[in-house]
C-alpha positions in Angstrom: 30.7 -33.0 4.1 26.9 -34.1 4.8 25.6 -33.6 8.2 23.3 -36.2 8.9 21.4 -34.3 12.3 20.6 -36.5 15.6 16.8 -36.8 15.7 16.3 -36.7 18.8 18.9 -33.8 19.1 16.7 -31.6 16.6 13.3 -33.1 18.3 14.2 -31.8 21.6 16.1 -29.1 20.2 12.4 -28.2 17.9 10.7 -29.0 21.8 12.3 -26.4 23.6 11.8 -23.4 21.0 8.5 -23.9 21.0 8.2 -23.6 24.7 7.4 -26.8 25.9 8.9 -28.1 29.4 12.0 -31.1 28.7 10.8 -32.2 32.6 7.4 -32.2 31.2 7.4 -35.1 28.2 8.7 -38.2 28.1 9.7 -40.8 25.1 8.5 -40.6 22.3 9.3 -36.4 21.9 7.2 -36.3 18.6 3.6 -37.7 20.5 4.5 -35.2 23.3 5.4 -32.3 20.4 2.6 -33.4 18.3 0.2 -32.6 21.7 1.8 -29.7 22.5 1.3 -28.2 19.1 -2.4 -29.2 18.3 -4.9 -26.3 18.2 -1.8 -24.2 18.3 -0.3 -22.1 15.9 2.3 -22.4 15.2 6.2 -20.9 12.8 8.7 -23.2 12.9 12.2 -23.0 10.6 14.7 -26.0 9.8 17.8 -24.8 8.3 19.6 -27.0 6.0 17.6 -30.0 5.3 20.2 -32.6 3.4 17.8 -35.8 3.4 14.6 -36.5 3.2 14.6 -39.7 5.9 15.3 -36.3 8.2 12.5 -35.1 7.0 10.4 -38.2 7.3 12.0 -39.1 11.2 10.7 -35.3 12.7 7.4 -34.7 10.4 5.3 -37.0 13.1 5.6 -33.9 15.6 3.6 -31.5 14.1 0.1 -31.7 13.7 -1.4 -31.0 10.7 -4.8 -28.5 10.1 -4.4 -26.3 7.7 -7.4 -24.1 9.2 -5.1 -23.1 11.9 -2.4 -21.6 9.8 1.0 -23.2 11.1 4.0 -23.4 8.3 6.9 -25.6 8.6 9.1 -23.4 6.1 12.7 -24.8 5.5 16.2 -24.2 3.4 17.8 -27.5 1.9 21.3 -27.3 -1.0 18.8 -30.4 -2.6 16.0 -29.6 -5.3 15.2 -33.0 -4.0 14.5 -32.7 -0.8 12.5 -29.7 -1.4 10.4 -31.7 -4.3 10.0 -34.6 -1.9 8.5 -32.2 1.1 6.4 -29.6 -0.6 5.6 -30.9 -4.0 7.7 -28.5 -6.7 5.5 -25.8 -6.6 6.8 -24.9 -2.5 10.4 -24.4 -4.4 11.3 -21.0 -4.9 14.0 -20.3 -7.5 16.0 -17.1 -5.6 17.7 -15.2 -8.3 21.0 -13.6 -8.4 21.1 -10.7 -7.2 22.5 -8.5 -10.4 25.7 -7.3 -10.6 24.5 -2.9 -8.9 23.1 -4.6 -6.2 26.0 -7.1 -5.4 28.7 -4.1 -5.2 26.2 -2.2 -3.1 25.8 -5.7 -0.9 29.5 -5.9 -1.6 30.6 -2.1 -0.4 28.4 -2.1 2.6 29.8 -5.1 3.7 33.5 -4.1 3.2 32.8 -0.6 4.6 31.2 -1.8 8.0 35.2 -3.3 8.6 37.0 -2.0 10.6 38.7 1.1 9.7 37.8 1.7 6.3 37.6 4.5 4.1 35.7 5.4 1.7 39.1 6.6 -0.4 40.9 2.6 1.0 37.3 1.9 -1.5 37.7 3.6 -4.4 42.1 2.6 -4.7 40.6 -1.3 -5.0 36.5 -1.0 -6.2 38.4 -2.6 -10.0 39.3 -5.1 -7.5 36.5 -5.8 -5.6 34.1 -5.4 -8.9 36.2 -7.8 -10.3 35.6 -10.3 -7.1 32.2 -9.4 -6.9 31.3 -10.6 -10.6 33.4 -14.2 -9.9 30.4 -14.7 -7.0 28.0 -14.6 -9.6 25.5 -12.8 -7.3 25.2 -14.8 -4.9 24.9 -13.0 -1.8 26.5 -15.9 0.5 29.1 -15.9 -2.2 29.8 -12.5 -1.1 29.6 -13.0 2.2 31.3 -15.1 2.3 33.8 -13.4 -0.1 34.7 -10.4 2.2 34.9 -12.2 5.7 37.6 -13.8 3.2 39.5 -10.0 2.2 38.5 -8.4 6.4 41.4 -11.5 7.4 44.0 -10.1 5.3 45.4 -6.7 4.8 43.5 -3.9 3.2 45.6 -3.9 0.2 45.8 -3.6 -3.5 48.4 -7.4 -3.2 46.2 -8.7 -0.4 42.9 -8.6 -2.6 44.7 -9.6 -5.9 45.4 -12.9 -4.1 42.0 -13.6 -2.9 40.6 -12.6 -6.6 43.3 -15.7 -8.3 42.1 -17.9 -5.2 38.9 -17.5 -5.9 39.8 -18.7 -9.5 40.3 -15.8 -11.6 42.1 -17.9 -14.5 39.4 -20.7 -13.7 35.8 -20.4 -14.9 34.7 -23.6 -12.7 37.5 -23.5 -9.9 35.9 -25.3 -6.6 35.1 -21.7 -5.2 32.1 -22.0 -7.8 31.6 -25.8 -7.4 30.6 -25.0 -4.4 27.6 -21.8 -4.6 26.3 -23.7 -7.8 24.7 -26.4 -5.7 
């Protein structure tokens, strides 16, 4: 399901986070935000932008002065949004982790769970490596899967069920589709 943000709420939140006090501005928020940021160096992170219309609605709140060095960094699962906002050159394609680093991340996550010992991890290593392989090197998938494991009993049976639920038999299961966006 796609998230359509309230532009007003988003702009109010940005204004608050950059230090513009609510009582010191009137509508339109964009005009107050641009006046406040003009001449200042700022870095704004916008996470998970789904629509170009969202960007079109908020971009007028940010002054454009490349000499100052301000930046707006955004994330999106939709590459067309990235191309629209920043052009082709602004799209860093993140590479998945290799098998070794995927396993390190998974192991670290499992070992920080309460009460886990290295002996238990060794007993479940075979299943854990299969689970990590299903995650395809995607850190978010590894962390989400580890969260699923954390909610279950630390046993071969429980881990086997998780492995099966993420598509042990199927190449194109729903789990993989979510993380391949």
